[in-house]
N, C-alpha and C positions, 0 to 999 in steps of 0.2 A: 505494499501498500503506500503510495509516494503523499505529499502533500503540496497541494495547488492554492495559487494565489489570482483570481481573476480581476482584472481590474475592469468596474464596468456591469452595472447591471442592467443593461438594456436587453434586446431579443437577441444579439448574440451572447454575452456574454453570462447570462440563463439555461441558453444550451449547449454554453460550453460546460458548466456546474452539473447539468443534469447530464452529458456524454460524458463526461469524467466520472461522474458518482455511480452511473450505471456499470462502471467498467471495477469501482469498489474502489475509488481515491476519496480522498478525502477533499474537500475544496472549501476556500474560505473567500467569497464574493465581496469587492469593495466598490460600493456605490458611493457618489458625492451628494446627491440629493439626497433630505432628508426621509423621503418614504422611495418605497419601490414602486412606480409606475408607469406608464408609457403614452408621453404626449403624441398629437398630429392624430391622421383622420383616419381615410382609407389607403390601403395595401393589397397591391394584387399578388395571388400565392400561385405561380406556375405546378407543375407536378413534381419539380426536382424537389420545390419546398417540403411537400408531403411525404415523397420518398425519405427528406430529412429528418422530417417529424417523426414519421412511423420507426426510425430507426433507433429513436430515442425515446417511445414509446406515447407521445405526446397526440400523434395524428387523429387519433379519433376525438379527443376532446377538444382540435380545432375543427375538424370538420364538421362539429353538431354546431358551431358557432359561423360558420362559413354560406356565402350564396354563392353556388356554382352554377356561373353563365354562361350562356348559350353561344356566345360568339364573342369574338374581338372585329368591331368594325369600324373603319376608316371612312369620314364624309370630307367633302370638301366642306370648308366651314362656311364661306361665303353664298354658295349655292344650295346649299344640303343634300347635293349629289351623293348616293352612297358610291365611292372607290373600289373597295373592297372588303369582305368578313371572312374572317375565317373562323369556322366551326368547331366548336369543343365541345361537343357532344359525344356519342357512345364511338365514335368511331378515333376520334382523337383519344379517349379516356381510354381505349384499348390499345391503343398504340404507343403511348405515355404513362399507362400503369398506375394515371392518378388521373383527378380534376384538376380543371383552372377554376380557382375560384377567386371572388374578393370579401375583403373582412375588415371591420373596424381595426386599427393596430392595439388597441387592448385586447379583443377577440383572438388574437395570434400570442399577446403577451400575459392575459389572465392565465391560460393554460401551462403558459413554461412558470411561470411563477408559482403555481400551484404546485406541478411537479419537480421546482428545486426545492419548495417547504416539504414535499413529502419525502426527502431523501436525508436519511439523517447524517449524512456524510456531508451535507452542505449548508455552512452557516452563511446566513444573509446582514451584512454590515450595513447601515446606513449614515449618511452622513461625515463619510469619510474618504473626502476627496486626495487622490495621490499625486503626486508633482514628479515622481522619478522613480528608478530603481537603482539596486546596487547588488553586485553578485558577489558571492565568496565561493570557496573550492566547491562546495557540494549543494549551493543555495543561492537562491535567487530573492531578494527582498524589495517588496514595495516600502517606498518612503513617502510617509503621510504628510497633509500641511501641517498638522502640528503637531512634528516631531517624532511622532510614533511610528515603528515600525513593524511589518508584518513578512515573518520568512517563510520561505515554502522549498520544496525540491525546484519550484518551477512556476513562473509569471507569465500570464497570458493578459496581453493588453487590449481588452475589447473595450476601451474609452473613449469609441466616435471618433466623428472625422479632425477632431480638434485634440487626440489622444497624446495625454503629455509622454504616455511610452514610446508613442512614435517620437514624436519632439525629440527622444534622446537616440533612439535606437537609430532614426533616420534622420531625422535633421536637417527635413525640408519646408523648414518653415509656415508659412500659415498656408490653407487651403487656397486654390484656384477658385477666386470667384467666374463663373460661367457669364454673365452678363443677363442671366433669363430671371424674373420675378415670376414667382409663382402664388395665385392667392386660392386661397382654400374656405370651402364651407360645407356645411352638412346640415340637409335642412328634411323635416319629415315627409315620409312620402305620401301622408293623407294631404300634402299642399301641391304634390305633382298632378295635372292633370293625366286622368287614364289614357289618354292616347298619347303622352310622352314618357311613359313608361317603359322601360325596356329589359328584360334578362340577360342586359350585354355590357362591356365595355365598350361604350361610345366614346371615339373619337372624333373633334372636328377641327381639319389641320386649315391654317390661313397664312398668309404670308407674315413668316417670324412671330406667329401666335398659335397655339391650338388650346382645345377647351374638352377638358374628358369629363364624364360621368359615369357613375355606378351605382348600383345597389351596394348596401352593405346594412349590420346589425338586423342581420335577417330578412331582410329588406325592408325594414320598417325605416329605414334613411336612405337618402340619393344624396352621395361623395359629390362633388362638384370641387373641378380644379383647373383653372385659369392660367397659362404660362405665356409669357410675352416678352421675348427676345426684345429688352429694352435698354441693354449696354449698361445696365447697373453697375455700378463698381465698388461698391463696399456692402457687406455681408448683411442680413437682416433676417430673423428671427420669428415669427410669431407676431409682428407686430399689428396690430387692429386697422384695419381700414373699411371706408362707409363703402355700403353698395353702389353708391353715385357714383365715387372715383374705380371700382372695378369697372361698371359696364363702360365709361368713359374711355376705358383702355382698349376695348374690343365694339369699336363701330360698326366695324363691319361683317360680323355674326350674321347668318341667315336666318332667316323667322325662327326655324325648328329652336335650333340652339341658342338662338337669342332669348324666346321666353324661358330656356333652363337657367339661362344665364342670371336671369331678371328672378327667378325665386330665392336667389341664394341672400344669407344674413348671416350678420357677425364674420364676415370675411377677417380673415388674417393673412399675410402675403410673408412670404420668404425671398430671400435671392436665393439661389442653387449654388450650391459649389462643389467641386470636386476636388480629387487628385492624380497626377499622375502618376502612372503603373511604376512600382519601383520593385527592384529582383529582391531588396534584403527585408525579409520580415522578420528574420531570428538575429538572436545573438545569444549564444552561449544556452542558458537556461529561461530564457526570455523569446517569447513570439508576439507576432500581432494576429490580429483575428477581426471577420467583420471591417465596419467603415474607418477602424483604426490601418488597417492592412491596403482596403481598395475601396474608399468613396466613390460610389458611381451616380452622375447623374440619374434622375427617374424613369429617362424614356425608354430601356430595355427592361422596368419592373422586375430588374433581379436585385435590388440592394440588400435585400431581408432575405431573401431565397442563399444568396453567395454566403451570408452570415452563417445562415443553418447549415449549409454543406460543408464550413468552414469546422464548425462546433461536432459536426458528427465524424469527419476523417479523423480530427485531430482525437479525439476520444480514442478511435478505433485503431489510433498508430500508435496512442500511449500505452495501450491494451491494458490486456485486464491484468488487477492489482496481484491474483493470487497464481501467474506466471502463466495461465491457460493460453492467452495469446505470444507467439513464439517473440512478435515484436518488444515484449516485455523485458527479455533477456538483453535488451539496447541500453546504453547508460541514455537519460533522459535528453540530453542535448541533441544527439544524433535523430532519436525519434520528432524532435520538434524541427529539425533540420530538414528530416523525411518530407513533414507535413507543409512544409512551405516549399518546396520542390513541389510537389503534387501539386500545390491549390493557385503556386501563383503565374501561371501561364493563362490558366482559365481564366481567373477572376478579372487578370489585367485586359483580357481580350473582351470580357462583358464592358471592364468600362468603357473603353474604345467603342465599340459597338454601340454604346449607351450615347455617347456623345455623336455617333456619323447619324445615328437614327432621329435624335433632333433636328440635323442639319438638312438630311435626307428625306426623312417621311414627314416631321412632325412642321417645319418651318420653310421649305424651299417656297417660291413666289415665281411666276412668269413661266417662262420657257422650263426652267427647273422641274415646278410644281406638275405643269402640263407630263413631263415626262415621267415622275412618280405615277401620276394615278394611271398612262398608259402600260406601265410596268406590271402594277400591282395589279390592276384591272385583270389581265391576262393569264395571272397564275389561280391555276386549280385549287381545289381545298387540301389533296395529297402536295402540291408542291407549295404551296403557303407552311403545312406540316413539317413538311423536309426544311426551310430554312428556319426550324427554330428546333431542329431535332436537338442537335449540339447544346442547347441551352437549355431544353424545357425537360431533357430526359435522366437517366441517370449517371452521366457519365463524370458528374464534379466526388465521385464515390468510389472512380477506380485507383487501383495503386500502382498501373504503371500506366505513361504515355498512354 
C-alpha cells in the first residue's frame, strides 16, 4: 500500500482518488476551497467518459443523472439551415459501447464525491491551498500556504489550469487567453416553447461566434452557451452580465436560435483559456493530471473526458497495493513516467483539435463557412462516426501506442 497526495478536489482529483483507492492505496485530497463543490453549468460526456467512469465504479450513478441525447446537430446560425446531424442512437452506442450524454457538472461531480467519501482509504481535506512541492529520497511533499506539509509516496497535481504544481514542474507562466468570450445561462425547461425543445446538442455557427444549447438535469433545464471570438485579452471567470448585453453580442442570430438565446437569464461570462501541449508531465514522484496537464478549449467537448481517462490509467498503472498487478513491482517514479508517456500524445491531440474545431467548424465566415457546410453536409452517419472514433472510443486506456 502506498500513500498518495492529490492536489485538487475537482472532477479529475476525485476520480484519481477513487481510482487509486480501488487499487488499495491511501489517498489524501487537498482542496483549496472551503467546501467540496463543482461550479459551472452543462457538460457533454462522450462514451470515453463513461468507459472511464465504469472502470472506477461510478458509471451507473452518473448515467442515472444523465440525459442521453439523440444527435449532435450543426446549424448555420444566421439562416437556421441544418448543415449536419450526427446520430447518437443505437448504432452509435453499439459502435462505441456507451452513450453520448449531457449533464449538469454537479451531476458528474456528486457521484464522484460520493464514491470518494465511501472509500475508507480516502481523506478529503478542504481549505488547504497548495503552493508547491518538494521531493525527498522516497517521498513527495505538498507545501501548503499556511506552512504545513503533507507527505506521500507520490503527489498528483490535479489543481486546474492555474495549477501551482504545474507552475513549479513546467514553469510556463499564465494560461493562453484565447480571445473568445463565453456566456452561460441555465433556464427551466418549462419556459422553453415545445417547438424549440430537442433531445440533442444543437450548435448554431456564425462568423466568429456560435451558440450551443442542450437539456440537462434530467431534462428539467436547458443549458445555454454562446461564444464570441471578440479578441478578449484578459481572463474573466464567472462575471455576471445582463441579458441585454448578451443579446447585443449576437445580433445576427437567426429566428430559432435568437428566440432561444432570448430565454437566457442570470448570464455569466468567462474568457476561455488553454495552454500549449507539453511533453513533461512528471518530475520524479510528482505528476500532473487533467487541466493541470492539458487544459483545452471546449470545442471538442473533451476536457472532463480526458481528465477521467487520466485518472483511470494512472490508477491502473500504479497497480494493486497487494502486488496482483505486475506494474506494482516497479518503483513509483517509473510508473508515473509510464503514465505520462502513454497519456501525453493523446491529450495533446485533443488540445490541438479543440483549437482547430473552433477555427474551422464553429467560427468560420465567408468562403470558409461555405466550404465547411459543403464538407460536413456530404458526410454520412458512418463517416461522421469514423471522424470521432479516435476520440470517443476506448483508446485512452490502451497501454501501448
